Phi, psi and omega in degrees: 000271182285333190292336182260010186301312186295318181295325178293321180297316179301318180297313184288337177297334180283346188247319187253162176281178189299319181296318181292324177296320178299316177299322181292320180298327182258020175301136181289141181240146177296136175266083186059221178257023183287342186087357179267149179240128185227161176280159183299337176230141177240174184256113174278107192282348178309321188302319184280347188276187188293339180279345179233264186286335178055046179290148169305149186304317181298320181290314179296320179296326179294323177293317177300314181297323178300317179295317180299316181288338176280350176114355177286123187248011191231131177217150182238134176219189178198159180304313186280349177293333182061040182248007179304320179300327179295316182292315180301317179295319181296330184274351181298120178078001180276131187277344182281176180229080184292159175272124182244127175250133172229177184197164181219147177276356187295158184248330186266162177300313184295319179295318179292322177301317177296317181299319179294313182294321177302317180295315180301315182288318183296325181264357181056048179231132178293325184233131174265130185298311184223133172225134189234153161290125187271130173055056175291131183254194182294161177305142010259033185303316181299318178298321179296338181250027182301323179297316179295321179295319177297322179296318179300317180294320178294319180296324176294317180297329180273358178083013177277339180224144177270325184213146182233158179177208182222155163250147184199152170259356193255130176301318182305312182291321179295321178295319178293321179301322183298335183246015178265110188301321186280355180274131180260327193229134171241128180239084186263158171279129177204136174203167189296334181268352184075013184297122175092353180287134184239153172216120188060230180262006182233191179288152180239149180286138180304321184299326180287326175291321176302317181295321179294321177297313180299320180294319178296317178299316180297332179275003177089008178284145170280132183232122172230146192263147171247155172056045176293339174260016178058044182067027180091346184287343177259011181304324177300340179254050191307302184292322180299318180296316181288320178300318180297309184295317183288343179258004185277119180302132176102346179273129177269332182197173177219138177270135180233134183276085179283140174235344183224153180296324182295332178292326175295317178300321179300314181292320177297319177300319179297311181296331179273358181076020183256353182283128181304145181299330182261018184296131174225120182289152175287138178251011187297331181259003182275153175216152177276136174218165181238120180293110183292341177284338181258330185301138178249006175068030183285338178084003181299320181290326179299316180292328186277334185296120182284347185248011179054041182264356181243138181218164175268126183278188185295342178266004180079016180251152182287143180216153184256133170268101186291345176287342179254335186294133178250013176055042181280335178082005181296335184288327189302313181295341182281342185280122182285345182242013176057043181273350184266122183230158174238126179216000000 
């Protein structure tokens, strides 16, 4: 599916003109057996929202709309991202029908029911394409959220959701997803360095997450990847990150956290085979930040930072002193919950 994309693009470049090649690069692909069709790259909407760039709604929506008009039809959000207003604004007057995935951290049936209805109303959509249990961790997390999982299945049966599943950083959860009959979608963390992959209470090997992805794909699950750039920390290895993800067996698509229109152009150039082999993006405007919604205040990043640029704030959560930060990225691998991002 996704793994042969680049070789196909090179072949078709010899036959079709630039516009036709672009259409081929953005050809819709089946998302497992969910019945949904998505582009090889999607828009991770977290980046434009209040937890990261905190763009004004009009500005963030304009970036989203740019991606939609360029042909990207897939976007990912979540209840706690607080980005529904960006999506709703971007869709005003847009004639297409993009695939939207959302998710919730809630555990009970009632809380998940509220999260689904909140999403439907906020986006003004009768049906949400994909709704997931957000950030499922090692056992017994799934059992603790049995009520929410039951709600997702009922909502699908009632036609409020088209496909259900989980997002996860954990190999354990991905392996379970692959053999769960009622699950349609797996949204796992995967990147070439294995940054952020977990197994049990510790780090997990990339190869085992790859195997779980392949198993889920073979079982007919739709699989799309998160954090192929390791939360932005692998951006200096731009092509390596994309080559790895686009060549990984079992992946139908990958979510990318766009914040600027030129970043969308970069990905389109890559998909069209036009990105130079030696391309390296500028990091001069990038900065390290810590997602306060994910941080657990363990202090691992504080100990790892060589420039003493990270501290625990009054809430006991890690924060970056940008006057000291040199954007070296050494802190990111130390974080057990992948809360450290570069954007």
